[in-house]
Steps between C-alpha positions, in 0.01 A plus 500: 500500500513761207593770767783292626639444151467864407698597821767239412526636154547858631764388726687318238465798265628730768792267575596489131463877486743538780748270365476664159534833665812386688644353184440832313683718754853521633697736737836646426709583818731808516801271493385308180424550133280275308472346143172385378539218250247320281611152391871609598496816304463860656180677414553824661775722633695441810298596811744674742261701712334345801123436502219267402484389132264280290576220252307231315457210721636144390680634193710777652795443752683754708876484571627694794849641474692653782592863474752508789886441475557132538799326644704200390759368754730281292647183656868512582722384222870449436671721244854450357665849515814618305768363735342150462352506841144396582271745650164452657270784396165586652296758288156636471288682226228752550263532204146602384263397234533772219294326223220294654387341175846408392571366855186291485566362154877419573524383856135478613555587871771620747629142548585490138658841521703398792633193310591712205671776696676247715658341186599845374637605824733187523622543145570884567682425814725237343555708183599819691681369814702260292725790386528667845723413807374448841627855600306648208178323609535579862645854505657672185244449210193387684271774375616468138448126506145541640424743234615263229294214639197735528536597143490147380206421716303804370570395140395130568190589707342712236425193286271393784322835560717565809682799630802438721535761777803374683756223521722441792751271636418434877812280579802382312699245712746241417402143570595343832799292372627803289475737805714257700759481223502886455555540870794264508643671192455840663660372818794355310543831314509703822741255661748530193456872521582492876799280443620735223464801739693317764776408258523861387516622862763242594705602196466870591589421857804322397609787288440755779683278740797456266509878428494566878783250562710653215434850644595368847831346370576821321425725783705275741795494268494880471466545865801253566702698242416831653570357843848371398569828327390696821710253719796549274466882521460465874822285525680748296391786706588311820854436360530858392395614853756258649764633276437852578472413873834317492670796318359760739593316821696170461529445890121538541437280213732231668317547829157447333616198314624365834177564666325309223734201538429502874123494436523222254720279716292523815153567367349160611634529857632141514828539317814388689848611373862461606670809383809656651432841668780645298332402174431782261131387509486673850700798424215741570443313847867535618581849335283767628687759301551505141843367367780735432503703172657300216359168611280366211155408606400141475165357503434269774480144370251268669690245728497135410231372738432154637143449567387238742 
């Protein structure tokens, strides 16, 4: 019986020793750093190197703090920008724990750090983006705005022992109803611009057409004037030639005029005339020889014809 009791006592003592040994040691991973606290107060320097360490059981506690860069993906929020338009902004923060003791005393764990950084990020976004336009946020001043937000986050995070590594806006979109309104406004602006271009084109077309019509009128008038002038010069030249011809050979001129009269009188081939054969109209038909000298030439006059 005594042996059984002694064996049980040894087992209990061994179990207690194992428990005390397990409570007296702790392991620090390469991705962590540790604070040893006694009744809530640090009793030794920060442990940053990985390995096996000892502490007093029951009175000392170990707080593990991550050494890696941590991420905070903020929920999408609406921000009122400079042109009084709402903008849905989706941003994130990358940070690390720079002062573990201050971090533990101020926010206790990463959940508390995320809550504090989330509030600071929302305030920084609203403060910075409220003075910027959508074009500045999306394209023109994006880097400068991000730098300003990051500076505000760095200053605020130091109070909690945190070091902000980066702040970025992943997306900046208009709300669905605003996007539809902007689309209709852009469509209206494009339609107005197209109508303006069409009106300008129509005006220019009318001006070009009017100028072309004016040039056509001027050119036609000038051409008619030149044609009348040339026709007048031609008639004058013809009369001059006729006068010279008449003066050079009056008999031939009389004969030529008679031939023209014959041609004009019978050119359609259906004229019927009642004329005396002794009429002066047929003088060149009945007189094969020229008239005696001294007889004045007379132009053959066309007969009075009676057409059926």
